[in-house]
C-alpha positions in Angstrom: 105.3 139.9 114.1 106.7 142.6 116.1 109.9 143.8 114.3 112.6 145.1 116.5 115.5 147.1 114.4 118.9 147.8 116.5 120.4 150.9 114.5 124.0 151.4 115.4 126.6 153.3 113.2 128.8 152.4 116.0 128.3 148.9 116.6 127.6 146.9 119.6 130.2 144.1 120.1 129.1 140.6 118.6 128.5 139.1 121.9 126.1 141.9 123.0 124.0 141.7 119.5 123.9 137.8 119.9 122.4 138.3 123.5 120.1 141.0 122.2 118.7 138.8 119.2 118.1 135.7 121.3 116.0 137.6 124.0 114.0 139.2 120.9 113.8 135.8 119.3 112.6 134.1 122.5 109.9 136.7 122.6 108.6 135.9 119.4 110.0 139.3 117.7 111.6 139.8 114.6 115.2 141.0 115.1 116.6 143.3 112.3 120.4 145.0 112.4 121.7 147.7 110.7 125.2 148.4 111.5 127.6 151.1 110.3 125.2 152.6 108.0 126.5 155.0 105.4 124.0 157.9 106.0 120.8 159.1 107.7 118.8 158.3 104.6 119.8 154.3 105.2 118.6 154.7 108.5 115.0 156.3 107.7 114.6 154.0 105.2 115.1 151.0 107.6 112.8 152.3 110.5 109.8 152.3 107.9 107.8 149.3 109.5 109.5 148.7 112.8 107.6 148.6 115.9 110.8 149.2 118.3 114.2 150.7 117.9 117.2 150.6 119.8 120.0 153.2 119.2 123.5 154.0 120.8 124.6 157.4 119.5 122.6 157.5 116.4 120.2 160.4 115.9 116.3 159.6 116.3 115.5 162.8 114.7 111.9 164.0 113.8 112.4 162.6 110.3 113.3 159.2 111.3 110.4 159.2 114.1 107.8 160.3 111.5 109.1 157.9 109.0 108.6 154.9 111.5 104.7 154.5 110.7 104.2 151.7 113.2 107.0 152.7 115.8 106.0 152.6 119.4 108.8 152.7 121.5 112.7 153.8 120.9 115.3 153.0 123.7 118.6 154.5 123.5 121.2 152.0 125.0 122.8 154.2 127.6 121.9 157.0 129.9 122.2 160.2 127.7 119.2 160.6 125.6 119.7 164.2 123.6 120.0 162.4 120.5 116.2 161.5 120.7 114.0 164.3 119.5 111.6 164.0 122.4 108.9 166.4 121.2 108.7 164.4 117.8 108.1 161.0 119.8 105.9 162.8 122.4 103.4 164.2 119.3 103.6 160.5 117.6 102.9 158.9 120.9 106.3 157.2 121.1 107.6 156.3 123.9 111.2 156.9 124.7 113.5 155.3 126.9 117.1 155.3 128.3 119.1 152.5 129.9 120.3 154.4 133.1 123.3 153.1 135.1 124.1 150.4 132.5 127.2 152.1 131.3 128.1 153.9 134.4 131.2 151.8 135.8 132.6 152.1 132.2 132.3 156.0 132.1 133.7 156.2 135.8 136.6 153.9 135.0 137.3 156.0 132.0 137.4 159.3 134.2 139.9 158.3 136.3 141.9 156.4 133.6 142.3 159.7 131.9 143.2 161.4 135.1 146.1 158.9 135.7 147.1 159.3 132.3 146.9 162.9 132.5 149.0 163.4 135.8 151.8 161.0 134.8 152.2 163.0 131.5 150.8 160.2 129.1 153.6 158.0 130.8 156.3 159.4 128.6 158.9 158.7 131.0 159.2 161.9 132.7 158.0 162.9 136.5 154.4 163.4 136.8 152.1 163.9 140.3 150.0 161.8 142.0 145.9 161.7 142.5 146.6 160.9 146.0 145.6 163.9 148.3 144.1 165.8 145.1 140.5 167.5 145.7 138.2 166.2 143.2 134.7 167.8 142.5 131.9 166.0 140.9 129.5 168.2 139.2 126.5 165.7 139.5 126.2 162.5 141.7 124.2 160.4 139.8 125.2 156.8 139.1 128.5 157.9 137.2 129.5 160.5 139.9 128.8 157.9 142.7 131.1 155.5 141.1 133.8 157.9 140.3 133.8 158.7 144.1 134.1 155.1 145.0 137.2 154.5 142.7 138.7 157.8 143.7 139.0 157.1 147.3 141.0 154.0 146.2 143.5 156.6 144.9 143.2 158.6 148.4 141.7 161.4 146.9 139.5 164.2 148.8 135.7 163.8 147.2 133.6 166.7 146.7 130.0 166.9 145.3 127.5 169.1 144.1 124.0 167.8 143.0 120.6 169.8 144.0 118.7 166.6 142.9 120.5 164.2 145.4 120.0 164.8 149.5 122.6 165.7 151.3 122.6 163.0 153.4 123.0 160.3 150.3 126.2 161.9 149.5 127.4 162.4 152.8 126.6 158.8 153.6 129.1 157.8 151.1 131.8 159.7 153.1 131.7 162.7 150.2 131.5 166.2 150.9 128.3 167.9 149.9 129.0 171.1 148.3 126.0 173.9 148.3 126.7 175.5 144.9 128.7 174.7 141.6 130.6 178.1 142.5 131.8 176.6 145.5 132.8 173.4 144.3 134.8 174.9 141.5 136.2 177.1 143.9 137.3 174.3 146.0 138.7 171.5 143.7 141.8 171.5 141.4 140.1 168.2 139.5 136.1 168.6 138.3 134.5 165.8 136.5 131.4 166.6 134.9 128.8 164.1 134.9 125.7 166.2 134.0 123.5 165.4 131.0 122.8 167.8 128.1 119.7 169.5 128.9 118.3 173.2 127.8 119.6 174.3 131.3 123.0 172.6 131.3 124.1 173.4 127.6 126.9 176.0 127.9 126.7 176.2 131.5 130.3 175.2 132.3 131.6 178.7 131.7 134.3 181.2 132.2 133.1 182.5 135.6 133.1 178.8 137.0 136.3 177.5 135.3 138.3 180.7 136.4 137.5 179.8 140.1 139.3 176.4 139.9 142.8 176.5 141.8 146.0 176.0 140.2 146.6 173.6 138.5 143.1 173.0 137.2 142.2 170.1 135.2 138.6 169.9 134.0 137.5 166.3 133.2 134.3 165.9 130.8 132.9 162.3 130.1 129.5 163.8 129.8 128.7 166.0 126.7 130.7 168.3 124.7 127.5 170.7 124.8 127.7 171.3 128.4 130.7 173.6 127.9 130.9 177.0 126.6 133.2 176.8 124.1 134.2 180.5 123.5 134.5 180.5 127.4 136.6 177.3 127.3 139.2 179.3 124.7 139.2 182.4 126.8 140.0 180.2 130.1 142.8 178.4 127.9 144.2 182.1 126.8 144.1 183.4 130.6 145.3 180.5 132.7 148.4 178.7 131.7 147.5 176.2 134.4 144.4 175.1 133.1 143.9 171.6 131.1 141.0 169.8 129.8 140.3 166.1 129.2 137.6 164.4 127.4 136.6 161.8 125.4 134.2 164.0 123.3 136.3 166.5 121.7 135.0 170.2 121.4 134.2 171.7 118.1 137.2 173.9 118.7 139.6 171.1 119.0 141.7 172.4 116.2 142.3 175.7 117.6 143.1 174.1 121.2 145.7 171.8 119.7 147.3 174.8 117.7 147.6 177.0 120.3 147.6 175.2 123.4 149.5 171.8 123.0 150.3 170.0 126.0 147.4 171.1 127.7 144.9 168.8 126.5 143.7 165.2 125.8 141.0 164.3 123.7 140.2 160.6 122.7 139.6 159.7 119.2 135.8 159.0 119.7 133.6 158.8 122.5 134.8 156.2 124.8 132.7 156.0 128.0 130.3 153.3 126.8 133.4 151.3 125.1 133.6 148.1 126.9 132.5 144.7 126.3 130.3 144.9 129.7 128.9 148.5 129.0 127.9 147.0 125.5 126.0 143.9 126.6 124.7 145.3 129.8 122.8 148.6 128.0 122.2 146.3 125.0 120.5 143.5 127.3 118.6 146.2 129.2 117.3 147.8 126.0 115.8 144.7 124.6 114.2 143.7 128.1 112.6 147.3 128.5 111.2 146.7 124.8 109.7 143.5 126.2 108.4 145.1 129.3 106.7 147.8 127.5 105.0 146.0 124.6 104.0 143.0 126.9 103.2 144.8 130.2 102.8 148.5 129.4 106.1 149.1 131.7 107.2 152.9 131.0 109.8 152.6 134.3 112.4 154.4 132.2 110.5 156.8 130.0 111.9 159.9 129.3 109.3 161.7 127.2 105.7 162.8 128.3 
């Protein structure tokens, strides 16, 4: 019997697990659940005889992939897939997929929620500022960027976007100003929301040169990946610009230094929060299981991210 493993050190909500299991069972597959495992070794042992694997933030490393002798497909329940060793998957003939768009609304609401929390001083009773009339730059205009724009319009913000992969007419069709370069985006906007994936090209690309172009006061919002921000440059910006703030749900490795030297100028959630809604859990989990069935039964590779 085809065996499906859901391995989540950060579990899906119970309702999502129930729905995933029912889809697998209705398809005649064996369903196995590994949650809150103690170490990577436990994960490696669990994949030994599975045909398909669903993960969230879990690390599908080369060691995991090579240990899974029957593995045919890995699906990352979410948009980012930098936690899958794509090269190892390709070498072993394993299809790797993500579930784009399933967590997007949750991430977009989080981005705006953190902005509101920030400009209102964490609701500490003191007077803050409003988002209305402020300039918001979207660094990437994919599923998340598009949804952030829609919500931000409701706050009366001016919306700008830079994305070399999205046609200008698509961006402008949403009543968003299309910006031609990252440099122009950062020079224009007090708030910049990072919506870019962590790739070889984007890692550490948000650097001192870009961040120091932002007009005062500057707020960088990151619901993407911590790796896209150049941390040494981030510390330089904190040191050189007292008006600069950083709010994110993925704290940088240098968080302790920031907390010690620059109190009151950052907000880091305790853990990654972008997909932490019931709706996103269910949407991403169900999509992952449905994609596995589509691939195993019909060879559908629509959301494949490796070659």
